[in-house]
C-alpha positions as CSV (number, residue, x, y, z in Angstrom):
1,M,29.8,26.8,50.9
2,S,32.0,24.0,50.4
3,I,36.2,24.5,50.9
4,R,37.8,23.0,48.3
5,P,41.5,22.1,49.1
6,N,44.3,23.2,47.3
7,K,47.7,21.2,48.0
8,P,50.6,23.1,48.8
9,D,53.7,22.6,45.8
10,P,55.2,20.3,47.9
11,D,58.8,20.9,45.8
12,E,58.2,24.6,47.2
13,S,57.2,24.0,50.4
14,R,60.4,21.8,50.5
15,E,62.4,24.7,49.4
16,A,60.6,27.0,51.9
17,F,61.3,24.9,54.6
18,R,65.3,24.5,53.9
19,R,65.6,28.2,53.7
20,Y,63.7,28.8,56.6
21,L,66.1,26.5,58.6
22,R,69.6,27.3,57.2
23,S,68.3,31.4,57.9
24,R,67.9,30.4,61.8
25,H,71.1,28.1,62.0
26,I,69.1,25.2,62.4
27,K,70.4,21.9,60.9
28,D,68.2,20.5,57.7
29,T,68.0,17.2,58.7
30,S,66.6,13.7,57.5
31,A,64.2,13.1,60.2
32,R,62.9,16.9,59.5
33,R,62.4,16.3,56.5
34,E,60.0,12.8,56.8
35,V,58.4,14.9,58.8
36,L,57.3,17.4,56.2
37,D,56.7,14.8,53.8
38,V,54.0,13.4,56.1
39,V,52.6,16.4,56.9
40,L,52.3,17.4,53.2
41,G,50.6,13.9,52.5
42,L,47.7,14.9,55.6
43,K,44.6,16.3,54.7
44,G,42.2,18.5,57.0
45,H,43.3,18.8,60.9
46,F,45.7,16.5,62.3
47,Q,47.7,16.1,66.1
48,A,51.3,15.4,66.9
49,D,50.9,11.7,67.2
50,D,49.3,11.2,64.4
51,V,52.4,12.6,62.4
52,T,54.7,10.2,64.7
53,D,51.7,7.5,63.9
54,L,52.1,7.8,60.1
55,L,55.9,7.6,60.8
56,K,56.6,4.7,62.8
57,G,55.9,2.5,59.6
58,G,58.5,4.3,57.3
59,S,62.0,2.7,56.2
60,R,63.6,4.6,59.6
61,T,62.0,5.3,63.0
62,V,61.5,9.1,63.6
63,G,61.1,10.2,67.2
64,K,58.5,11.8,69.2
65,A,60.6,14.4,70.4
66,T,61.3,15.6,66.6
67,V,57.9,15.1,65.3
68,Y,57.0,17.4,68.2
69,R,60.2,19.9,67.6
70,T,59.5,19.8,64.2
71,L,55.7,20.9,64.0
72,P,56.4,24.6,65.9
73,L,59.1,25.7,63.1
74,L,56.6,24.3,60.3
75,V,54.4,26.7,62.0
76,D,57.0,29.6,62.3
77,C,57.9,28.7,58.7
78,G,54.5,29.5,57.1
79,I,53.7,26.1,55.8
80,L,51.0,24.7,59.0
81,K,48.8,26.5,61.2
82,R,48.2,25.5,64.9
83,V,44.5,25.2,65.3
84,H,43.4,25.6,69.4
85,F,40.0,23.5,69.0
86,D,40.0,22.5,73.0
87,M,42.7,23.1,75.7
88,K,43.8,19.7,76.0
89,R,46.1,19.3,72.5
90,A,47.5,21.7,69.6
91,H,45.5,20.8,65.7
92,F,47.6,21.4,62.7
93,E,46.5,21.8,59.2
94,L,48.4,23.3,56.2
95,A,47.9,26.8,56.1
96,R,49.0,27.0,51.8
97,G,46.7,26.5,49.1
98,G,43.4,26.1,51.0
99,E,40.5,29.0,51.5
100,P,40.2,30.8,54.0
101,H,37.9,28.9,56.4
102,D,36.4,28.6,59.9
103,H,35.2,25.9,62.8
104,M,32.7,24.3,64.6
105,V,33.7,22.4,67.5
106,C,31.3,19.4,68.9
107,R,32.1,19.9,73.0
108,R,30.6,16.3,72.9
109,C,32.3,14.1,70.4
110,G,35.1,16.9,69.5
111,R,33.9,16.4,65.9
112,I,35.6,19.4,63.6
113,V,33.5,20.8,61.1
114,E,34.8,23.8,58.6
115,F,32.9,26.3,56.7
116,A,33.8,29.2,54.3
117,S,31.4,32.3,55.2
118,D,31.5,35.5,52.7
119,E,29.5,37.1,55.7
120,V,32.0,36.5,58.0
121,L,34.9,37.5,55.2
122,E,33.0,40.8,55.3
123,L,32.1,41.4,58.7
124,R,36.2,41.2,59.5
125,G,36.8,43.9,56.6
126,R,34.3,46.1,57.8
127,I,35.5,46.0,61.4
128,A,39.0,46.3,60.2
129,R,38.3,48.9,58.2
130,E,35.9,51.0,61.5
131,H,39.1,50.6,63.2
132,H,42.2,51.2,60.9
133,F,43.6,48.1,61.2
134,H,45.3,46.1,58.8
135,V,44.2,42.3,59.1
136,I,46.3,39.3,58.3
137,G,44.6,36.8,59.3
138,H,41.5,35.6,61.8
139,R,39.8,32.9,63.8
140,F,36.3,32.1,64.0
141,Q,35.0,29.4,66.1
142,L,31.7,28.3,66.8
143,S,31.3,25.1,70.0
144,G,28.4,23.5,70.7
145,L,27.1,20.4,69.8
146,C,26.8,18.0,66.5
147,W,23.6,17.0,64.9
148,E,23.9,13.7,66.0
149,C,25.2,14.6,69.9
150,S,22.3,17.0,70.1
151,I,19.6,14.2,69.3
152,A,21.5,12.2,72.1
153,C,22.1,14.6,74.9
154,P,19.2,15.2,77.1
155,V,19.9,18.7,78.2
156,A,19.7,19.9,74.5
157,K,16.1,20.6,73.9
158,I,16.1,23.0,71.1
159,A,17.0,21.5,67.8
160,P,20.2,23.2,66.2
161,G,20.2,26.5,64.3
162,S,16.5,27.2,65.6
163,A,17.6,29.6,68.6
C-alpha cells in the first residue's frame, strides 16, 4: 500500500505554533518562524542538521542552537513527530496531514522504508480493546536489511521475506 502524504496547511501550522508559544510565554521570534517554514517544506524524514543546512542559504543565518531548540517545540506543539531509527540521532517528520504509517529500517545503509498496513491497524485496535486501552498512537518498526544490502552482505543467506 502506498502512502499519500498530505501537506498540512502552512497558515494553520504557523498559527498553531504562535498560539503554542504564547501559551507557554515563549518568545515568537523570526528565527523560530524560519525554522518552521523550512520544516513545512520538507518531505519525508529529516534531522536537525538537514534543517540547519537548508537555513544557511536563507536571507539571514539561523544558528544551529536555535534549530535544536525549536524542533522540540514543534514536536510538543504537534506539528512534528520525533521518530527514532537508531540510538544516534533523532529524526523528524510532519505529524499533520499524513496517513498513519510505520517504518522498516536497514541496519546496514540506514535506508528508511515507509509502509501502511490495515492489518497493523486492525491488530492495534484488537489489542487495545482486549486491554481496555485508548490508543492515541503507535510505533511499529521493522529492523533488518534492505534488498540491496541483503545481496551485498555475505551473512544474509536467506532472501528477504522468505523466512
